[in-house]
C-alpha positions as protocol buffer text, in pm:
chain_id: "A"
residue {
  index: 1
  type: MET
  ca { x: 13318 y: 7985 z: 18993 }
}
residue {
  index: 2
  type: ASP
  ca { x: 13602 y: 7954 z: 18738 }
}
residue {
  index: 3
  type: LYS
  ca { x: 13368 y: 7784 z: 18488 }
}
residue {
  index: 4
  type: GLN
  ca { x: 13121 y: 8074 z: 18519 }
}
residue {
  index: 5
  type: ILE
  ca { x: 13401 y: 8326 z: 18464 }
}
residue {
  index: 6
  type: ASP
  ca { x: 13514 y: 8133 z: 18155 }
}
residue {
  index: 7
  type: GLU
  ca { x: 13157 y: 8137 z: 18023 }
}
residue {
  index: 8
  type: LEU
  ca { x: 13122 y: 8510 z: 18081 }
}
residue {
  index: 9
  type: VAL
  ca { x: 13462 y: 8579 z: 17918 }
}
residue {
  index: 10
  type: LEU
  ca { x: 13350 y: 8376 z: 17614 }
}
residue {
  index: 11
  type: LEU
  ca { x: 13025 y: 8571 z: 17605 }
}
residue {
  index: 12
  type: LEU
  ca { x: 13212 y: 8904 z: 17623 }
}
residue {
  index: 13
  type: LEU
  ca { x: 13451 y: 8791 z: 17349 }
}
residue {
  index: 14
  type: TYR
  ca { x: 13149 y: 8707 z: 17134 }
}
residue {
  index: 15
  type: LEU
  ca { x: 12960 y: 9028 z: 17207 }
}
residue {
  index: 16
  type: THR
  ca { x: 13263 y: 9241 z: 17117 }
}
residue {
  index: 17
  type: SER
  ca { x: 13370 y: 9036 z: 16814 }
}
residue {
  index: 18
  type: TRP
  ca { x: 13366 y: 9124 z: 16445 }
}
residue {
  index: 19
  type: GLU
  ca { x: 13379 y: 8933 z: 16118 }
}
residue {
  index: 20
  type: GLU
  ca { x: 13670 y: 8943 z: 15875 }
}
residue {
  index: 21
  type: ASP
  ca { x: 13655 y: 8807 z: 15522 }
}
residue {
  index: 22
  type: GLU
  ca { x: 13974 y: 8602 z: 15546 }
}
residue {
  index: 23
  type: LEU
  ca { x: 13863 y: 8399 z: 15852 }
}
residue {
  index: 24
  type: PRO
  ca { x: 13761 y: 8037 z: 15784 }
}
residue {
  index: 25
  type: ASP
  ca { x: 13439 y: 7860 z: 15885 }
}
residue {
  index: 26
  type: GLY
  ca { x: 13249 y: 8167 z: 16003 }
}
residue {
  index: 27
  type: MET
  ca { x: 13502 y: 8245 z: 16274 }
}
residue {
  index: 28
  type: LYS
  ca { x: 13505 y: 8590 z: 16437 }
}
residue {
  index: 29
  type: ARG
  ca { x: 13785 y: 8802 z: 16584 }
}
residue {
  index: 30
  type: SER
  ca { x: 13790 y: 8974 z: 16925 }
}
residue {
  index: 31
  type: TRP
  ca { x: 14037 y: 9165 z: 17141 }
}
residue {
  index: 32
  type: LYS
  ca { x: 14172 y: 8952 z: 17423 }
}
residue {
  index: 33
  type: GLY
  ca { x: 14190 y: 9188 z: 17720 }
}
residue {
  index: 34
  type: TYR
  ca { x: 14054 y: 8927 z: 17959 }
}
residue {
  index: 35
  type: PRO
  ca { x: 14210 y: 8705 z: 18231 }
}
residue {
  index: 36
  type: PHE
  ca { x: 14479 y: 8483 z: 18079 }
}
residue {
  index: 37
  type: GLY
  ca { x: 14359 y: 8182 z: 18280 }
}
residue {
  index: 38
  type: SER
  ca { x: 14016 y: 8205 z: 18120 }
}
residue {
  index: 39
  type: LEU
  ca { x: 14165 y: 8260 z: 17775 }
}
residue {
  index: 40
  type: ASP
  ca { x: 14387 y: 7953 z: 17825 }
}
residue {
  index: 41
  type: ASP
  ca { x: 14085 y: 7745 z: 17932 }
}
residue {
  index: 42
  type: LEU
  ca { x: 13881 y: 7859 z: 17632 }
}
residue {
  index: 43
  type: GLN
  ca { x: 14170 y: 7784 z: 17396 }
}
residue {
  index: 44
  type: ALA
  ca { x: 14210 y: 7435 z: 17547 }
}
residue {
  index: 45
  type: GLU
  ca { x: 13842 y: 7373 z: 17472 }
}
residue {
  index: 46
  type: ASP
  ca { x: 13890 y: 7503 z: 17112 }
}
residue {
  index: 47
  type: MET
  ca { x: 13644 y: 7788 z: 17172 }
}
residue {
  index: 48
  type: ILE
  ca { x: 13910 y: 8041 z: 17068 }
}
residue {
  index: 49
  type: ARG
  ca { x: 14242 y: 8033 z: 16884 }
}
residue {
  index: 50
  type: GLY
  ca { x: 14532 y: 8273 z: 16868 }
}
residue {
  index: 51
  type: SER
  ca { x: 14893 y: 8345 z: 16937 }
}
residue {
  index: 52
  type: ASN
  ca { x: 15019 y: 8452 z: 17279 }
}
residue {
  index: 53
  type: ARG
  ca { x: 15189 y: 8746 z: 17105 }
}
residue {
  index: 54
  type: SER
  ca { x: 14879 y: 8885 z: 16934 }
}
residue {
  index: 55
  type: LYS
  ca { x: 14632 y: 9124 z: 17095 }
}
residue {
  index: 56
  type: SER
  ca { x: 14327 y: 8948 z: 16954 }
}
residue {
  index: 57
  type: VAL
  ca { x: 14187 y: 8597 z: 16928 }
}
residue {
  index: 58
  type: TYR
  ca { x: 13961 y: 8411 z: 16688 }
}
residue {
  index: 59
  type: LEU
  ca { x: 13631 y: 8267 z: 16805 }
}
residue {
  index: 60
  type: THR
  ca { x: 13588 y: 7924 z: 16647 }
}
residue {
  index: 61
  type: LYS
  ca { x: 13258 y: 7797 z: 16516 }
}
residue {
  index: 62
  type: THR
  ca { x: 13230 y: 7591 z: 16836 }
}
residue {
  index: 63
  type: GLY
  ca { x: 13300 y: 7901 z: 17046 }
}
residue {
  index: 64
  type: ILE
  ca { x: 13040 y: 8104 z: 16859 }
}
residue {
  index: 65
  type: GLU
  ca { x: 12778 y: 7833 z: 16905 }
}
residue {
  index: 66
  type: LYS
  ca { x: 12857 y: 7807 z: 17278 }
}
residue {
  index: 67
  type: ALA
  ca { x: 12846 y: 8187 z: 17316 }
}
residue {
  index: 68
  type: GLU
  ca { x: 12508 y: 8200 z: 17145 }
}
residue {
  index: 69
  type: SER
  ca { x: 12376 y: 7940 z: 17391 }
}
residue {
  index: 70
  type: LEU
  ca { x: 12519 y: 8151 z: 17676 }
}
residue {
  index: 71
  type: LEU
  ca { x: 12314 y: 8448 z: 17551 }
}
residue {
  index: 72
  type: GLU
  ca { x: 12006 y: 8250 z: 17648 }
}
residue {
  index: 73
  type: LYS
  ca { x: 12156 y: 8112 z: 17971 }
}
residue {
  index: 74
  type: PHE
  ca { x: 12238 y: 8461 z: 18098 }
}
residue {
  index: 75
  type: HIS
  ca { x: 11912 y: 8607 z: 17960 }
}
residue {
  index: 76
  type: PHE
  ca { x: 12070 y: 8806 z: 17679 }
}
residue {
  index: 77
  type: ASP
  ca { x: 11867 y: 8617 z: 17417 }
}
residue {
  index: 78
  type: GLN
  ca { x: 11713 y: 8943 z: 17293 }
}
residue {
  index: 79
  type: MET
  ca { x: 12064 y: 9044 z: 17167 }
}
residue {
  index: 80
  type: LYS
  ca { x: 12090 y: 8745 z: 16933 }
}
């Protein structure tokens, strides 16, 4: 169940993310109002990056690619 929650948190981070010019490698930014355990898991897998003190995180290129595959897994592929 924890893996599914992590996947859904990543998908929500992706769906609510935005692009900023100064971010490298096509990364996106998103607010991090999600369970800290899931955020820690996603950071350990290099899906997201960010400081514990900030209110937002960066989605890495790997995280974006995984989130886009989750769109299809959870039948949100029409949103892509």
